[in-house]
N, C-alpha and C positions, 0 to 999 in steps of 0.2 A: 675553416672554424666548425667546430662541432656544433650542430643545432640541437636543440631540445627533442625534435624528432629523431635525429641521429641517436641520441642517447637512450630514448625510448626503444627503439629497435636493437641496439647494443645490450640493453639490459633486460630485454623481454622475458628470458627464462628467471632471472632473479625476481621480476613482477610476480611471475606465476608462482614461485616458491612462497612469496609473502603472503599472496592470496591464500595458498593451501595452509599455510600455518595458522592464519586466522580462521579459515573455515574448520580447523580442527578442533578448536575452542567450543564446545556446547554452550554458546550464550543464550540459553532459552529463559526469556524474561517472564514467561507465563508460570513457570514452576519454580517454587521458592527452594526446592533442593539444588537449584542450578544458579543460586544467588552468586556464589564464590565462582563460578565460570563466567558469569556476566563481569563481574570484577577482574578476571583474568584477561578477557579481552580487552577491557578498557586499560589496562595496564601495557598490554601487547602494543595498542594503538599510541599510548604516550610515548613508550620506547621508539616505536616507529617514527613518529613525528620529530619527536628530539633529534634522531639520527638525521633525519634529511633536512633539518634546518628549521621547523617550525618551533613555536613556542607554546605548548598544550597547558592547559589548566584542567583539572578535574574538580566538578562541582558535584557536592552530595547533599541530599536531603533524606531526612528519616523515612523509610518506606520507600524509597525509590531507587532505581539503578543509577548508576553514575552517567554523569552527563559531562561529554568533553567538548571544551572550548579552545581553539587554537588560532593563531593569527601570525601573519608575516607582512609587514608594512614597509618593506624596503623599497617599494617601488616610488614613494614620495608621495607628499601632498597633493600632487597635480594629477596623479594617475587615479583613474576608478578604483573602487574597491567591489570585490565579489564575495558575498556570504554564501557559503555552500552548506547545504544541509544532506545528511546522512542519517541511516541506523546501523548499529553492529549489532542487535539483539536478533534472535530468530525464533520460528514456531518449533514446538516440540517434535521430535522425530525419534523412532526407534526401529531397529531391524525388523522387529516384529510387525510395524505396520505395513510391511511389504515391499521394504528395500531390497535391491539386489545386492547391494553392498552396505556397510556400516554407515550410516548417515553422517558421521563425524570423523570418518576416514576418507578424506579426499581422494578420489579414484578417477584416473584420466582413461577414457575410452573414447575412440573416434573423434579426438579433437574436443571433447566435453569433459568438463571436471564434474563429477557427481558429488553432491554434499548438501547438507541442509544449509541455507543461507547462500548457496552459490549464486542465485540471481536476486534473492530478496534477502538482503542486499548488500552482502559483503565485496561483491564483485565491483560495486560501485564505489564503495569505499575505498578500496585499494586501488581501484582505476584513476581515481581522483587524487589520491596521494602519489601514485606512480607519476602522474602529468606534472604534479607539483615538484616532485623531486627531480624529473628531467629538467624543467624551465630553472629550478634554482641552482642546479648542478653545473649548468652552463651558462649562467648569468643571463637568461633571458626570460625573466618572468616581469612582463609589462604592467600587472595590475597588482594592487594589493588584496590579500586573501585573508578572509575570516571562515573558519571553519566550524560547524556544530555538530557533532554527533552524537547521537542519543541512543540509550540502551534499554528502552521501554517504549518503543513504537508498536511492538506487537500486544501491548497490554493497553495502556490509557494514556500516555504521553503527558501526565500530569506535570510532572518535573519541567519538561523543556516549556510548557505553557506559561509556569510561572515565571521562569528564568528569561523569556522573552519579554513577557509583561514589565520584568523589572529592570531589564536591561536594554532599553531602545537605543541609546546612545553608544553602548559598548558594541552593538550588533548593527550599527549604521553602515549602510552600504549603497551602493548604486544598482545593484540588482541581486536577487535572491534566487540561488539555484537549488530545487529540490531534485536530488538524483535518485530516482525510484521509479518504480512502474515498469512498463514493458512495451513492446513493438508487437504488432501482429504477425511480422515474418523476420527471419534472420538476415535476409538479404535486402530488404527495403526499409530503410531507417523511416521512422515515423515519430513525428513532434506530437507531444500532447498538449494541447492547448486548454484543455477542460477535464474536470473529474466532478464525480458525484460526492454528495456529503452521505452522513449516515446517522442513523439513531437505531439503538438496539435495546432489547427489552426482554424480560422473562414473562410469561404468561402461565399462570398456575391455576389449576381447578381441582379442588377437593370436595370430597362429599362425606364418606363413613369417617369417623374418628381414627380408624384404623383398617387394614385389610381385613377384609370378610369372607366368610365361607360363601362361595356363589350358590352352593345350594340351598343355604338356609335363608341367604338374603337377595339372591338374584332375581330380578323383577319387581323387586320392591325398592331397591336403590338405585339411583341414576349413576351408571358406571361412569367415572370420571374421564376414562378414555373415549369414552362414546361421546360424551357431552364435549369434550376438546375437539375431536375430529368433526362434529355437527357445527362447532363455531368456526373453526378454520375453514371449512368448505364454503363458508360464505363471503370469503374475505375477497374473492376474485370473481369476475364473469368468466365464462367459458373462453372468451378469447384475451384474457389477460388483463384486463382492467381492473385496478384496485376499488373496491366498493366502499371505502372509508368516505363518509362524507368530507366536502371541501379538500379532500386530498389532492386535486390537480387545480385547485383555485389559483395558486401563485406561480404555476409552471410557466416559465418563459417559452412562448413559441419559436420553433426555427425560422430563420427569415429566408427568403429566397437566396439572399445573398451568402449566407451561411452555408445553406445547402449545396449550392455551386461549389464553394471553397472546400467543403467536407467530403464530397461525393467521390472523389477519385480514391479514397481509402476503401470505398464499400466493398469491391471484389476481394482486397486481402482480408478484410474483416469476415467476410462469409467463407474464405478458404480456411483461415484459422478457426474459424467456429465448427467447420465440418471436421478439420483434423483433430482439435483438441475435444470439445464437447460431445462429437459423435454421437448425438442424440438422432432418434429416427427422422425428425424435421423440427425446424423452428418452431417456437409457440410464442405467442405475445400478441402486442397490438397490431392489427393488419393494416393500419394506416400509416405505419411507419417502417422503413428499411431496417434491417438488422443493426447496422451500426447505430442507427439514430436510437433505437429501443435501448441499447447498451450505454450509450453516451448521453442522451439528452432526455430520456424519459424516467420518472420515479419508478420505484419498484417495492412491493412488500414481499419478503421472503421468509418462509418457514425453515430455520438452519437446522433444527432439530427438534424432535419429539420424543418423550419417553413416559414411561408408566409401568405398572404392573410387573408381572414376573418374566426374567428373560434368562433364568439359568438352567442348567441341563435337565431334562426331563420336563415335568409340567406340574404346575401348581394352580389349583383351580380357583384362584382368588378373585374377589371383586375388589381391586385397587382402591387404595385410601387417596390417592393423588396421580393427577397427570399435569405434565409441564410442556412447555413449547418455548424454544427460542426464536425469536422473531427480530428482523432487521429491515429497514427502510432504506433504500439508496435515494438519496434526494439530488435534485438539479437545483442551479442557482435560482434564487428568490424564495424557495421553500425554507421556512424557519424550522430547525430540527426540532426545537422545544414544542412549537405550536403543532408540527405533525404527530410527535410522540404523544401529545395530550389527546389529539384527534383520535388516534389509534387506541389509547387506552380507553377513552369513552366509548367507542364503538365497541371494543372487546367486551367491556362491562355491560354492556346494553343487550349484548347477546347471550349473557350468561342467564340459564333459566333458573327459576325458584328452586329446583331441586339440586342444586350444586352451589358452591362458593367460589369465586372468581377473585383474583389477584393479578395486578400488573406492576412488574418492578422493573424501573429504567436501569441500564447498566452503565451508562456514561451520559454526559451531558450532551452529545451528539457532535457533529460538525456539518457546515453547511456546503454545498456545492459551489465550484468556481469555474468561472470561463475567463480565460486571458484573451486579451486583444492580440490575435497573430500577427498584425502589422506593426506591432511595436518595434524600436530598434533591437532590443535585446533578442527578441525572436528571429527577427532578420539575421542578427548576427550568427544566432544558433542554427539557423536554416544553412547558412553557407559553411558553419564550422561541420556539420553532419553531411554535407555535400563533399567537403574536402576529406573529411576522415572515413566516410563510407564509399565513395566515389560514385554515389547515386543521390540525386536529388530527393529530400524526404518529403513524404506525405504529412498531410496534417489531421489529427484525430482528436476527438473527445473520449476519453476513457471512462469506462464505468467504476472504476475503483474509487477509493478515498485515500487521503493523506491529512489526516485532522489537523496538523500542525499547520497547514496553509492558513486556517482560520486564525490564528494567533499571529503569523506573519503579516497576513492583511490588515488586521486591527492595530498592531502595535509599531510595525516598520513601514516607513513611507520609501518602499522600493518595490519595483515592478518584479514579479516572480514569474520564473520559468521553470519548466519541466524537463529533466534531461535523463531519460532513460537509456540503458545499454543492453539490456536483455530483451527477451522476446517471450509470448504466453506460452509458447510450447515448452518453455524450460520448466514448467511445473510448479511455480512459487507456491508454498504450502502444501505441496503433494508429496507423494513419493517418488523417488528417484529424481529430485530436483537437480537442476545441472546448470551450468554457464557454458556456452560455446567459447572458447578460448579466442578464436579470432574476433568475435565480438567484444571481449574484454579488452584486446589490443586495439580495436578500433575506436573503442569508448577513451581509451588513453589519448589517441591521437586528435579525436575530437574534441577533448577537454583542453589539450594544449593548442589547437585551432581557436576554439573559442576564446580563450584568455586573449591571443593575440589580436583576434577581430574586434572583440568588445573594448580592447585599450585604445582603439582607433575612433572609438564614438564620441568620447567626452572632449 
């Protein structure tokens, strides 16, 4: 009898081709000129799901990208149900950004496919659909399946928040899988049991009503760029602690038990950091190990700063405005709204009377999350990764954020697990993003194993 794993191995090249087809669609959700491409990617997924035996629906809302829901309930009422979340939209990318090959022309080199969205997160989408195809084609799907694929994860996910809030019964499941994120190394599988939350804002400083002649007014008007840098320089201590009052009040300490559970991943995280970050040396709170700073400590980062003249040549202006993009990564028990208000109040308190300051929040934010790694779904996932990769996985708390987790936690009464297949060296959001094809196929095998193992738990 042909097993689902046999089918997956026999159709490996077809699965890769499906991935390449989806990667060729520039489904950039952050740029309005690519709205038709996001729609094209959604239609590709609808057709693909219909072909493999799922029953997809496309949900639309004015001003939002298409949201796809699909289900297969053929395992029966007594079988467990899995809800799987992925996203099919991607970050912007152009050849001029520094790519070696066009970012939407999938290119295979040395066992890797290079394209925007390769690891974040189209390989996850296609890997799960391939696993489902293998199980349905061989009559070996032991669980009911619900899928939720969004096309605006890289923007604000507002549509999916509304959909989850309005459809808790439709989405009812025994476990929610969020297949996104990454591992520190391609050869050592690592399960993520925690993520940081996030809040983002714009900070704007203005002074003169327009750009001024620096010879006529310099020395009499407080330069907004100078004022901005003076303020930003006060937001951290030299060793990396954030100076915002009450910023750390709600931070959950790391228990000795968790430190023991988490510590085996430390060397892998440090090796990955040295290979990818390639900074002269680590920076940050000295009382915490590198992996603890990344996964269990909150941060305030200045993501961008601008102002003045940046054209060719020189323009001796005293600029009208300076602005900064600021984000805070948060840990469990920190309230994004409360932290955002604390940051806003502190920033404005530092604005001198010689300039004007304004803080604008870009989104409502998302809280951090930690999942109990001893729960049955995670134990099944540990065994699935061990079977799929041939190596027992480590456990890690990742520093990234997946905002939709907050909606799942609030409205769906089911445990949540994270299921990444890529690794950090793949360059998500960066130039020359790629997915290791061997990891893609191991992801398919792991997904099949998880469905089989989880079906035995109910």
